[in-house]
N, C-alpha and C positions, 0 to 999 in steps of 0.2 A: 504493500500500500504506500509506504513512504517513498519507494522508488518511483512509483507511478505518479504520485503528487509532485515529486521533484521534476520528473520529466515534463509534466504538464506546465509547471510554472517556471522552468529553467529559462526559456526565452524571455519571459517578462523580467525576471531577475537580472538577466544579462543586459537587457536594454536599460533597466533602471541603473545598473552599475555604470554603464557607459555614460548615461546622462549625468550621473553624479560626478564622474571623473571630468567630464567636459565642464561642468559648472565649477568644479574645484580649480581647473586650469584657468578659466576665465577670471575667477576671483584672484588667483595668484598674479595673473598678468595685470590686473587692475590695481594691485597693491603698489605703493611707492617702492622704488628700488633703493631702499635705505637699509642699513645694517639691522639685523634682527634685534640687537640689543637696544636700538633707539626707538622701536615700535611701541606705541602706547598699548599697554595690556588690555585696556577696555576696547580699543579698536580691534585687536586680535581676537578677543572673545566674540565680538559682534560679527566679525567676518566668518568665524567658524560656525556660529549659529545660523548665519545666512546660508552657508554651504549645506548644512544639514537639512534646513528647511527646503531648499531647492531640490535636493536629492529625494526627500520624502514625497514632495509634490510630483516629481517626475515618475516615481515608482507607482504612485496611486493612479496617475493618468494612464500609464501603460497597462496596468491591471484592468482599468475600466474599459479601455479600448479592446483588450483581448476578450473581455466578457461580452461586449456588444457584438464582436465579430464571430463569436462561437455560435454554431447552429442550435436552434431550439430543440430540446430533447422531448420526446413524447412522455406523457405522465405514466406512472407505474400502473395505474388502473387501466389506461388505454392499452399498454403493452400486454397486460395480463388478459384483457378481453380478446385482443387479437390472437394471442397464443392459444386460446381455448377454442377457436373457431376452425372448422374444417374448411376446405376449399369451397364446397357447396354452400356452406353457411355464409362465407364471405361474399360469394357471388350473389346470393339472394339479398344480403344487406345492401350491396352496391346497387342492385336493381331497384330496391325500394327507394334508395336515396335519389336515384336518377329519374324514376318514372312515377313514384308514388304508389305503385302496385307491387304485388308479390308474384314470384314464380312458383310458389309452393302449391302442393296438392295434398289434400287429406288422404292419408293412407297411400300416398304416392299415386292416387287415381283421380279423386274428385277435385275439381277446381277450387282453389283457396286463394284466389287472386286479390281479395280485398281484406286479407288479414295482415296487419302490420306489427312487426316485432321491434322495430326501432322507431318509437313514436315521435321522438324529438327531431328527427332528421329528414322527414319526408315532406315533399312539397304538396300543396293542396291539389285536388283533382279539378280539372276543367270539366265543363258540361260534356264535351266530346268524350273525355275519358270515362265519365260516369256511364254514359250510354255504351261506349265501346267495350268496357270491362264486363258489363252485364251481358251484352250480346256474345262476347267471347266465351263466357261460361255456359251460355245456353246452347251454343253450337258445338261444344266440346263433345267428342265421342263418348266420354264417360257419362255425360248427361243423358244421352239416348239409351245407354245401357241401364242407368238407374230407373228411367221411366219404364223400361221393359219389365223390370222387377216390380215396380209399383202397380202397373197394369195387371200383371199376373196375380198379385195378391188380391187386388180388387175383384178380379175374375173369380178367384177361388172362394171369396167371401160373398159373391153375388152382389157386390155393391152396385147401386143403381140398376135394379132388376129390369127396367125398361130396355136396357141395352141387350139383354139376352146373353146367350152363351155362344160358344164356337168362335171362329175367326172374326166374324163380323162384330160380335160383342167385345172381343178382345181389342180389335182395332178402335172401336169407339172409346173404350176405356183408356187406351194408350193416348189417343189424340186429346181427350179431355184432361188427363193427368199432365201431359206436356203443356197444354194451353194454360191450365191453372198455375203451374209453376212459372211459366213465362210471364203471365200477367202480373203475378205477385212480385217477381224479381224486378221487372221494369218499373212497377209502381213504387216499390219501397227502396230500390237502389239507384234509380235513374231519374224518373219523372219528378217525384216529389223532392228528392234531394237537390235537383237542379232549380226547381221553383222556389224552394225554401232556403237554398244555400246551406244545406246540411251535408255532412261528410258521411257517406254510406259505409266506410271501412270499419272493420273491427280492430281495435287497438288492444293487443294482448297485454295483460298486466305483467305476467312473466315472473313475479316474485311474490313472496308471502306464503302463508299457509293455505291448505286446501280450501277451508271454509271461506277465507277472504277472497280467493280467486273465483270460487263458485258464485259468491255474491256479486263480484265484479261482472261475471258473465251474465247473471240474471239482470243486473241493473242496466246493461246495455240495451235491453228491450225498451227501456223508458228514457234513457239518457244517451245522448250522442254528442258529437262535436259539430260545430259549425265550420264553414270553410275558412273562417278566420282563426279557428283553434279554441274558441270558448265552448263551454258545455251548455246544452240546451235540451229541453224535452224532445224525445225522439218522435216527432210528428210523422216523419217519413215511414217509420216502422209501424207504428200503431195505426195511423190512418191508412197507410199503404196496404196493409194486410186486410183492413176492413173494406176498402174500396175494391180491392182485387176480388174479395169474396163476393161482393154484390155484383160485380161485372160478370164473374163466371156463373153464378147461380141464375141470374136473370138474363144473361146473354146467350148461353148455349147449353146449359144443363136442362134436363127434362122438366116438364111443368111440375112434377111432384117435388122437385127440389127448390122450387121458387117460393120461398117464404122467409120472413124476417128471422124466424127461429133457426132455419137452416143456415142463413147467412152468418148469424152469430156463432153457430157451431163450427162452420168452416173457418171463421176468423179466429176462434179460440184454438182450433187445431193448427192453423198456420203459425200462430204465435208460439205454440208449443214446439213445433218443428224448428222454428228459428231459435228458440232457447236451447234446444238440443245441439243445434249447429254452433251456437256461440260457445257452449261448453267444450265441444270438440276443438273449436278454433283456439280456445284458451290453453288447453293442455296438449294438443297435438304437437306443437313445436318442441315441447320438452321430450316427448317420446321420439320424435324424428332426430333431434340432436343427439340423444343418447345412443340411438342405433348407429348414426353416421360416425360418431366418435369411436364407438366400439369397433365398427367396421374398418375405420382408418387405422386404428391401433393394431388390429389383426393383420392388416396388409403390411404394416411396417415390420411386424415380427417375422414375417415370412422371408 
């Protein structure tokens, strides 16, 4: 340690010493060329003190200049955070900072483009981004696969009996399920957020105990951010789910589904699905990071 400190400050000390020598030489030349024994003791003491002051100021100036020219070092917390990230994690963080959206997928399959893990560094979404991100999720191949499963479950439970069974009944249920999802997504994630200037993204808490993070996920149903970063009641989610339920029930569902009670039931079901999604969004990044770090460590050991 001592050797390292010496090597670091050796140039500064050398410059200070040269400055002191030069000042000493100038003081000597400025002194009258009289014999030493005739010099006034008070004048000699003042000259010596002046030389020491000049040398001290020169050394302090050199040290300050070296400190200014030294490059800024990243903080320890920043270095520690960087060292714990895998390449994929770092790429996703950079994508969030540049675009305001994520490249993540739930279980490596379902679109998770509106979940943000670095909340303080992302730019606000434009209206075009709100619509574009929503549309990108709806045309993702995994979305069609998910609707295939949903329609199959509804077929098995004979949901909406008017559709009947067989391929025709399954096709009607598939189209209805996809349309319901698309209307709700556009209403809650694009149309109302654009009109009300609200942020449709989910901001992961990412720290604290299980109960605290569960409460955070639940609260996002009713609290969201505005485009300017302040918190506000989540009109886009609450009203968007209700408006979407009314549009679907009175727009293209059979007449037996067209009632205020059924709209309220669909609204409640949609809010429940969104709550489940928020909980997955909150805890999924932890599971993904744990797997990726374990996988990276396993590769390094090979």
